[in-house]
C-alpha positions in Angstrom: -193.9 69.0 -28.9 -191.0 71.0 -30.3 -191.8 73.6 -32.9 -188.2 74.3 -33.9 -187.8 71.2 -36.1 -189.7 72.0 -39.3 -188.6 68.8 -41.1 -189.9 66.5 -38.4 -192.4 63.9 -39.6 -196.0 63.9 -38.4 -196.7 61.6 -35.5 -199.4 59.9 -37.4 -196.9 59.1 -40.2 -194.7 57.0 -37.9 -195.7 53.4 -37.7 -196.7 51.7 -34.4 -194.4 48.7 -35.2 -191.0 47.4 -34.2 -188.2 48.7 -36.3 -184.9 50.5 -36.7 -184.5 54.3 -37.1 -181.7 56.5 -38.5 -181.0 60.1 -37.9 -179.2 61.8 -40.8 -177.5 65.2 -41.2 -177.8 67.7 -44.1 -175.2 65.7 -46.1 -177.0 62.4 -45.6 -174.5 61.0 -43.1 -176.0 58.7 -40.5 -175.7 60.3 -37.0 -177.5 57.7 -34.9 -179.0 54.3 -35.3 -181.6 53.0 -32.8 -184.2 50.3 -32.4 -187.7 50.4 -31.0 -190.5 48.0 -30.1 -192.9 50.8 -31.1 -191.4 53.3 -33.5 -194.0 56.0 -32.9 -193.7 55.9 -29.2 -189.9 55.9 -29.3 -189.4 58.6 -31.9 -192.0 60.9 -30.3 -189.8 61.2 -27.2 -187.1 62.9 -29.3 -189.6 65.7 -30.3 -190.2 66.9 -26.8 -189.2 70.6 -26.1 -185.5 70.8 -26.8 -184.6 72.2 -23.4 -186.1 69.1 -21.8 -183.7 66.7 -23.7 -180.4 65.5 -22.5 -177.6 67.7 -23.8 -176.1 65.0 -26.1 -179.6 64.0 -27.5 -180.4 67.7 -28.0 -177.2 68.2 -30.0 -178.0 65.2 -32.1 -181.6 66.3 -32.8 -180.4 69.9 -33.7 -177.7 68.5 -36.0 -180.1 66.1 -37.8 -182.0 67.1 -40.9 -183.8 63.9 -41.7 -185.3 60.8 -40.0 -185.8 57.5 -41.6 -187.1 54.1 -40.3 -187.3 50.5 -41.4 -190.1 48.2 -40.2 -189.2 44.7 -39.0 -191.2 41.8 -37.6 -189.9 41.7 -34.0 -187.8 43.5 -31.5 -185.1 40.9 -31.9 -184.9 41.5 -35.6 -184.7 45.2 -34.8 -181.7 44.5 -32.5 -179.9 42.5 -35.1 -180.4 45.2 -37.8 -179.4 47.9 -35.4 -176.2 46.1 -34.5 -175.3 45.5 -38.2 -175.8 49.2 -39.1 -173.9 50.5 -36.2 -171.0 48.4 -37.3 -171.5 49.3 -40.9 -171.9 53.1 -40.6 -170.2 53.9 -37.3 -172.6 56.7 -36.3 -171.0 59.4 -34.1 -173.8 59.5 -31.6 -173.9 55.7 -31.0 -171.9 54.5 -28.0 -173.7 51.5 -26.7 -172.6 48.8 -29.2 -169.2 50.2 -30.1 -167.3 47.7 -27.9 -169.5 44.7 -28.7 -170.0 44.1 -25.0 -173.5 45.4 -24.4 -175.2 42.1 -25.5 -174.3 38.5 -24.9 -173.0 36.1 -27.5 -172.9 32.3 -27.9 -169.2 31.3 -28.2 -167.7 27.9 -29.2 -163.9 27.3 -28.6 -163.4 25.4 -31.9 -159.6 25.8 -31.6 -159.5 23.8 -28.4 -158.8 20.1 -28.4 -162.0 19.6 -26.5 -164.3 22.4 -27.6 -166.5 24.2 -25.2 -169.7 26.3 -25.7 -170.5 29.1 -23.3 -172.2 32.6 -23.1 -170.0 35.7 -23.0 -169.9 39.4 -23.7 -166.2 39.4 -24.5 -165.3 39.1 -28.2 -161.5 39.4 -27.7 -160.9 35.7 -27.1 -158.8 33.9 -29.7 -159.8 30.7 -31.4 -163.5 31.3 -30.6 -166.4 31.3 -32.9 -169.1 33.9 -31.9 -172.8 34.0 -32.7 -175.2 36.8 -31.9 -175.7 39.3 -30.4 -178.8 38.1 -28.5 -181.3 40.5 -26.9 -180.9 39.2 -23.4 -178.9 36.6 -21.5 -181.9 34.6 -20.3 -183.2 34.0 -23.8 -179.7 32.9 -24.9 -179.4 30.5 -21.9 -182.8 29.0 -22.8 -181.6 28.6 -26.4 -178.3 27.0 -25.3 -180.2 24.6 -23.0 -182.3 23.5 -26.0 -179.3 23.1 -28.3 -177.4 20.9 -25.9 -180.1 18.3 -26.2 -179.2 17.9 -29.9 -175.5 18.9 -29.8 -174.2 17.8 -26.4 -171.0 19.9 -26.4 -169.3 20.4 -23.1 -170.3 23.7 -21.4 -168.4 23.5 -18.2 -165.4 25.7 -17.3 -161.8 24.3 -17.6 -161.6 23.8 -13.8 -164.8 21.7 -13.6 -163.7 19.7 -16.7 -160.3 18.9 -15.2 -161.8 17.8 -11.8 -164.3 15.5 -13.6 -161.5 14.1 -15.7 -159.3 13.5 -12.6 -162.1 11.8 -10.7 -163.3 9.9 -13.8 -166.8 10.9 -12.9 -169.2 12.8 -15.2 -171.2 15.8 -14.0 -175.0 16.1 -14.0 -175.1 17.4 -17.6 -173.4 14.2 -18.7 -175.8 12.1 -16.8 -178.9 13.8 -18.3 -177.6 13.8 -21.9 -176.7 17.4 -22.3 -173.0 16.7 -22.5 -171.2 14.0 -24.5 -168.9 13.6 -21.4 -165.5 13.6 -23.2 -164.0 14.0 -19.7 -164.8 10.3 -18.9 -164.2 9.2 -22.5 -167.9 8.5 -23.3 -167.0 10.0 -26.7 -163.6 10.4 -28.3 -162.0 13.7 -28.8 -162.6 13.6 -32.5 -166.3 12.7 -32.1 -166.7 15.6 -29.6 -165.0 18.0 -32.0 -167.4 16.9 -34.8 -170.4 17.6 -32.5 -169.0 21.1 -31.8 -168.6 21.7 -35.6 -172.1 20.5 -36.2 -173.4 23.0 -33.6 -171.3 25.8 -35.2 -172.6 24.9 -38.6 -176.2 25.0 -37.5 -175.8 28.4 -35.8 -173.9 29.7 -38.8 -176.4 28.5 -41.5 -179.5 29.2 -39.5 -181.7 27.2 -41.9 -183.7 24.1 -41.8 -181.2 21.8 -43.5 -180.2 20.2 -40.1 -183.9 19.7 -39.3 -184.5 18.1 -42.6 -181.5 15.7 -42.1 -182.8 14.7 -38.7 -186.3 14.1 -40.0 -184.9 11.9 -42.8 -182.9 9.9 -40.2 -186.1 9.7 -38.1 -188.1 8.2 -41.0 -185.3 5.7 -41.7 -185.1 4.6 -38.1 -188.9 4.3 -37.9 -188.9 2.0 -41.0 -186.2 -0.1 -39.4 -188.4 -0.3 -36.3 -185.9 1.5 -34.2 -188.6 3.5 -32.4 -186.6 4.8 -29.5 -184.0 6.3 -31.9 -186.8 7.7 -34.1 -188.4 9.4 -31.0 -185.0 10.9 -30.0 -184.5 12.2 -33.6 -188.0 13.6 -33.6 -187.4 15.5 -30.3 -184.1 16.8 -31.7 -185.7 18.1 -34.8 -188.4 19.8 -32.8 -185.8 21.4 -30.5 -183.9 22.8 -33.5 -187.1 24.2 -35.0 -187.7 26.0 -31.7 -184.2 27.5 -31.7 -184.7 28.7 -35.3 -187.8 30.5 -34.3 -186.0 32.2 -31.5 -182.7 33.1 -33.0 -184.0 34.7 -36.3 -180.6 34.4 -37.9 -181.5 35.5 -41.4 -178.7 34.9 -43.8 -175.4 33.0 -44.1 -172.2 34.8 -44.5 -172.2 33.9 -48.2 -175.6 35.5 -49.1 -175.3 38.2 -51.7 -178.8 39.5 -52.7 -181.1 42.5 -53.3 -184.5 41.8 -51.9 -187.4 43.9 -53.4 -190.8 44.6 -51.9 -193.3 46.4 -54.1 -196.8 47.7 -53.3 -198.8 49.5 -56.0 -202.2 51.0 -56.9 -203.5 52.4 -60.2 -201.3 55.5 -60.2 -198.1 54.8 -58.2 -195.9 52.0 -56.8 -193.7 52.1 -53.7 -190.5 50.1 -53.7 -188.4 49.0 -50.7 -185.1 47.3 -51.4 -182.9 45.5 -48.8 -179.3 45.3 -49.8 -177.7 42.2 -48.4 -174.0 41.7 -48.8 -171.9 39.1 -47.0 -174.9 37.9 -45.1 -175.6 41.3 -43.6 -178.2 43.9 -44.5 -176.0 46.8 -45.6 -178.7 49.2 -46.3 -182.3 49.9 -47.2 -183.5 52.1 -50.1 -187.1 53.1 -50.9 -188.6 55.1 -53.7 -191.9 55.9 -55.4 -192.6 55.1 -59.1 -195.4 57.1 -60.9 -197.2 54.7 -63.3 -197.6 56.8 -66.4 -199.2 53.7 -68.1 -201.4 50.9 -67.0 -199.0 48.3 -65.6 -199.7 45.0 -63.8 -197.4 43.8 -61.0 -195.1 41.8 -63.3 -194.6 44.9 -65.5 -193.9 47.1 -62.4 -191.2 44.6 -61.3 -189.6 44.7 -64.7 -189.7 48.5 -64.8 -188.2 48.8 -61.3 -185.3 46.4 -62.0 -184.4 48.0 -65.3 -184.5 51.5 -63.9 -182.4 50.5 -60.8 -179.8 48.4 -62.4 -179.4 50.6 -65.5 -177.6 53.1 -63.3 -173.9 53.2 -64.0 -173.0 52.8 -60.3 -175.5 50.0 -59.7 -174.2 47.0 -57.8 -175.7 43.8 -59.2 -175.7 40.9 -56.7 -175.7 37.2 -57.2 -179.4 37.0 -56.3 -182.3 39.3 -57.1 -185.4 38.4 -55.1 -188.7 39.9 -56.3 -192.4 39.5 -55.4 -193.4 38.2 -58.8 -191.5 37.3 -62.0 -191.9 39.4 -65.1 -193.0 37.7 -68.3 -189.6 37.9 -69.9 -187.7 36.9 -66.8 -185.1 34.9 -68.7 -184.2 37.9 -70.9 -184.0 40.1 -67.9 -181.9 37.6 -66.0 -179.5 37.5 -69.0 -179.3 41.3 -69.0 -178.5 41.3 -65.3 -175.8 38.7 -65.9 -174.2 40.9 -68.5 -174.4 43.9 -66.1 -172.7 41.9 -63.3 -170.3 40.0 -65.5 -171.3 36.9 -63.6 -174.3 34.6 -62.9 -177.4 36.2 -61.4 -180.4 34.3 -60.0 -183.7 36.2 -60.5 -186.4 34.5 -58.6 -189.3 34.7 -56.1 -188.4 33.4 -52.6 -190.9 30.7 -51.6 -189.9 29.7 -48.1 -187.4 30.3 -45.4 -185.7 33.4 -44.2 -185.4 35.0 -47.6 -189.1 34.9 -48.0 -189.4 36.3 -44.5 -187.2 39.2 -45.4 -189.1 39.7 -48.7 -192.3 40.0 -46.6 -190.6 42.6 -44.4 -189.6 44.6 -47.5 -193.2 44.4 -48.7 -194.5 45.7 -45.3 -192.1 48.7 -45.7 -193.3 49.3 -49.3 -196.9 49.3 -48.1 -196.1 51.8 -45.4 -194.2 54.0 -47.9 -197.1 54.0 -50.4 -199.6 54.9 -47.6 -197.3 57.7 -46.5 -196.8 59.0 -50.0 -200.6 59.2 -50.6 -201.2 60.8 -47.3 -198.6 63.5 -47.8 -199.7 64.1 -51.4 -203.4 64.5 -50.4 -202.5 66.8 -47.4 -200.2 69.0 -49.3 -201.9 72.4 -49.9 -200.0 73.2 -53.1 -200.7 69.8 -54.6 -204.4 70.1 -53.8 -204.6 73.6 -55.3 -202.8 72.4 -58.4 -205.2 69.4 -58.6 -208.4 71.6 -58.4 -207.0 73.9 -61.0 -206.1 71.0 -63.3 -209.6 69.6 -62.9 -211.1 73.0 -63.8 -208.9 73.2 -66.9 -209.5 69.6 -68.1 -213.3 69.7 -67.7 -213.7 73.3 -68.9 -215.3 74.6 -65.7 -215.8 78.3 -65.0 -214.3 77.9 -61.5 -212.2 75.5 -59.6 -214.5 72.8 -58.0 -213.8 73.6 -54.3 -216.6 71.3 -53.3 -216.7 67.9 -55.0 -219.4 65.3 -54.2 -219.1 61.7 -55.3 -221.8 59.1 -55.7 -221.2 55.3 -55.7 -223.5 52.3 -55.7 -222.9 49.0 -53.9 -224.8 45.7 -54.0 -224.4 42.0 -53.6 -225.6 40.3 -56.8 -228.4 42.8 -57.1 -229.5 42.5 -53.5 -229.1 45.0 -50.6 -228.5 47.9 -53.0 -227.2 51.0 -51.3 -225.7 54.3 -52.4 -223.1 56.6 -50.8 -222.3 60.3 -51.2 -218.9 61.6 -49.9 -217.9 65.3 -49.9 -214.5 66.8 -50.4 -213.9 70.5 -49.8 -210.6 72.1 -50.9 -209.3 68.6 -51.6 -210.0 67.2 -48.1 -212.8 65.0 -46.9 -215.7 66.6 -45.2 -217.0 63.6 -43.3 -219.8 65.2 -41.4 -221.4 65.9 -44.8 -221.3 62.2 -45.9 -224.6 60.6 -46.6 -225.8 57.0 -47.1 -228.9 55.9 -49.1 -230.9 52.7 -48.8 -232.4 51.8 -52.2 -235.6 49.6 -51.9 -236.0 48.6 -55.6 -234.0 49.3 -58.7 -233.4 47.9 -62.2 -229.7 48.5 -62.5 -226.8 50.8 -61.5 -228.0 53.7 -63.7 -231.4 53.6 -62.1 -229.8 53.5 -58.6 -227.7 56.6 -59.4 -230.8 58.4 -60.7 -232.7 57.7 -57.5 -229.8 58.7 -55.2 -229.2 62.0 -57.0 -232.9 62.9 -57.1 -233.0 62.5 -53.4 -229.8 64.5 -52.9 -230.7 67.3 -55.5 -234.0 68.1 -54.0 -232.1 69.9 -51.2 -230.5 72.1 -53.9 -233.8 72.8 -55.7 -235.4 73.9 -52.4 -232.6 74.8 -50.0 -233.4 74.8 -46.3 -231.9 77.3 -43.9 -230.1 76.5 -40.6 -232.5 77.2 -37.7 -229.6 78.6 -35.6 -228.4 80.9 -38.4 -231.2 81.9 -40.9 -228.6 83.2 -43.4 -226.8 79.9 -43.5 -228.0 76.9 -45.5 -228.0 73.4 -44.0 -225.1 71.1 -44.6 -226.9 69.2 -47.4 -228.0 72.4 -49.1 -224.5 73.5 -50.1 -224.0 73.5 -53.9 -221.1 71.3 -55.2 -218.8 72.6 -57.8 -218.6 69.1 -59.3 -220.7 65.9 -59.1 -218.3 62.9 -59.5 -219.9 59.6 -60.5 -218.2 56.2 -60.1 -218.8 54.8 -63.5 -218.5 55.4 -67.3 -220.8 56.8 -70.0 -224.1 55.1 -69.0 -223.8 56.1 -65.3 -222.8 59.7 -66.2 -225.8 60.0 -68.6 -228.1 58.8 -65.8 -226.7 61.4 -63.4 -227.1 64.2 -66.0 -230.8 63.1 -66.5 -231.3 63.4 -62.7 -229.8 66.9 -62.7 -232.2 67.9 -65.5 -235.2 66.4 -63.9 -234.4 68.0 -60.5 -234.5 71.5 -62.0 -231.0 72.3 -60.8 -229.1 74.3 -63.4 -225.4 74.7 -64.2 -224.2 71.7 -62.2 -221.2 70.0 -63.6 -221.2 66.2 -63.8 -218.3 63.8 -64.6 -217.7 60.1 -64.3 -214.5 58.2 -63.5 -214.2 54.7 -64.9 -212.0 52.2 -63.1 -210.5 50.3 -66.0 -208.4 53.1 -67.5 -209.2 55.9 -65.1 -210.7 58.0 -67.9 -213.2 60.8 -67.3 -216.7 60.8 -69.0 -218.8 63.9 -69.6 -222.5 63.7 -70.3 -223.3 63.3 -74.0 -219.7 63.1 -75.0 -218.7 59.8 -76.8 -215.0 60.4 -76.1 -213.5 60.4 -72.6 -211.1 63.0 -71.1 -207.7 61.4 -70.4 -205.7 63.0 -67.5 -202.0 62.4 -67.2 -201.6 59.3 -65.0 -199.1 60.9 -62.6 -201.0 64.2 -62.3 -202.4 65.6 -59.0 -205.8 66.1 -60.5 -206.2 62.3 -61.3 -204.8 61.4 -57.9 -207.4 63.6 -56.2 -210.3 62.2 -58.2 -209.2 58.7 -57.7 -209.0 59.2 -53.9 -212.5 60.7 -53.8 -213.9 57.8 -55.9 -212.1 55.2 -53.6 -213.5 56.9 -50.5 -217.0 56.8 -51.9 -216.6 53.1 -52.7 -215.3 52.4 -49.2 -218.2 54.2 -47.6 -220.7 52.4 -49.8 -219.2 49.0 -49.1 -219.2 49.5 -45.3 -222.9 50.5 -45.4 -223.8 47.6 -47.6 -222.1 45.2 -45.3 -223.9 46.7 -42.3 -227.3 46.4 -44.0 -226.6 42.8 -45.1 -225.6 41.8 -41.6 -228.6 43.6 -40.1 -230.9 41.9 -42.6 -229.9 38.4 -41.7 -229.8 39.2 -38.0 -233.5 40.2 -38.1 -234.3 37.1 -40.1 -232.5 34.9 -37.5 -234.2 36.6 -34.6 -237.5 35.5 -36.1 -236.6 31.9 -35.6 -237.9 30.3 -32.5 -235.1 29.4 -30.0 -232.7 32.1 -31.3 -232.0 35.0 -29.0 -229.7 37.9 -29.3 -226.6 36.0 -28.0 -227.0 33.1 -30.3 -227.6 35.4 -33.3 -224.3 37.2 -32.5 -222.5 33.9 -32.1 -223.7 32.8 -35.6 -222.8 36.0 -37.3 -219.3 36.0 -35.6 -218.7 32.4 -36.6 -219.7 32.7 -40.3 -218.7 36.4 -40.8 -221.2 37.0 -43.6 -224.8 36.2 -44.6 -223.6 34.5 -47.8 -221.4 32.0 -46.0 -224.1 31.3 -43.5 -226.7 30.6 -46.2 -224.5 28.0 -47.9 -223.5 26.3 -44.6 -224.6 22.8 -43.9 -226.6 21.7 -40.9 -223.4 20.1 -39.4 -221.5 23.4 -39.9 -224.2 25.4 -38.2 -224.4 23.0 -35.3 -220.7 23.5 -34.7 -221.5 26.9 -33.3 -221.6 27.0 -29.5 -225.1 26.8 -28.2 -226.6 25.5 -31.4 -227.9 21.9 -31.4 -228.7 19.7 -34.4 -232.4 20.4 -34.2 -232.0 24.1 -34.0 -229.4 24.0 -36.8 -231.8 22.1 -39.0 -234.5 24.8 -38.4 -232.0 27.6 -39.2 -230.9 25.9 -42.4 -234.5 25.4 -43.5 -235.4 29.0 -42.7 -232.5 30.5 -44.6 -232.9 28.4 -47.6 -236.7 28.5 -47.9 
């Protein structure tokens, strides 16, 4: 890996998904646009030692100062987006698609008296309507073969057409129904032209309207007892649905929309916006919003739209597509209408290609939020500021370089477990994590007390490492702060455990989920940290890690418990137990399953299923 590019992203930050990437220079100009089936694998190749790269690639990498990517659903969508952006931004290092001849197109000669459909790489022909590009010729040929079953436009060359017309004999395509055979007057010239226009309309619109029309005609034909016609229409509708799946043509030329994807947690929201103009994705913008106040998803959408479109240079489109409508959507739509000086449709896409693009935007927003949280937690300055902020807010003598967090997990009071996670210098210390099985307890406060008493005994009587007598064992390190997942009752229980253990001078604080406030023992009022602060971000991350660790242990224990119970039933061996657990997924679902549902599992008969049902519900 090259060490000369300080701005390069970490390999782990790059997604292993199909997408389009953009190299930018210091002024933000796009130098190169490329696509990849696996972004991480493709982009990693650019960061090989510079002297091993091709001269042109090395020059591009050395000129670049930033690298951005957009995740899409398939390699074909990546090709489409790559093509659009090369045409839009004209990057200096892109050569492949400049002449439009690298990929095949579907062409229809609508200007001809007898239109023809064919595959070509030449876009210089006059009177021809082009659709594409397609990823490869064989996929396009397969698509065209399917389309000809529904729209039998002639696909033969002019020479073949003239010979068939002179001989008054149709070719094989005419005989098998993949050509309307205008050469032998099976259809008139005007009828054939209409078929060609219908094909062009379908390719241009790329939606399900043609399919809906065919299915409506199919129903009418079936009601009239024209079953052969109904079967033909059904096959045609299925053929078009197959083509729509393959072609992935997203928008019509008239589409003018901003598509928003938003992913948020308690402290921040990531926004990904696809800007679609004239049916083409003209750009993608992403940004992070710090949530200073508690906001639900609808409020985040409202905040994002107001902040974005309030800018003086904001371009308000005809449609604004969002993941959820804010409460005052009508007022917001009226405000957008005034900003645009024209009608604006603010809505949630429910189906079709616009919904698909909205889902793609959401995927990009999720990745951005994950990347933001990862970068923030791994940034040394941010971690140092966070620890200093915690020290100041809680009035500690020193910054808590080691923070231990306790969380309790259970399922309706059963299978109670506890977890303890450790962060040192703001980073997880996973080899110091511990899990606790709790045999009997009255409530969460009692569980916290038990867990801490078991943990704190190692501080009251520290054991030394046998290999190094001057070094305490892992569990004997004293934390700078004990963090409890909970509010005032849980914190008071933790403080009681500290007192009873005999450990002195150990700071305890609780973090409550509802408003993310901090509770100190014996204090009736919480400490409120700024919502966008590094210190709250760090404490929240530690609390979430403890919760994740506790949940995973609780699930393992629950599954192990029912597995041992099942193994005690006569006729159930290890393989059948695994099959049952895999089929139902959880003990809860298995206990409420009926005898018939249990007997659906491979290898389980009705008699054995009855026995299992009786045992689990005894």
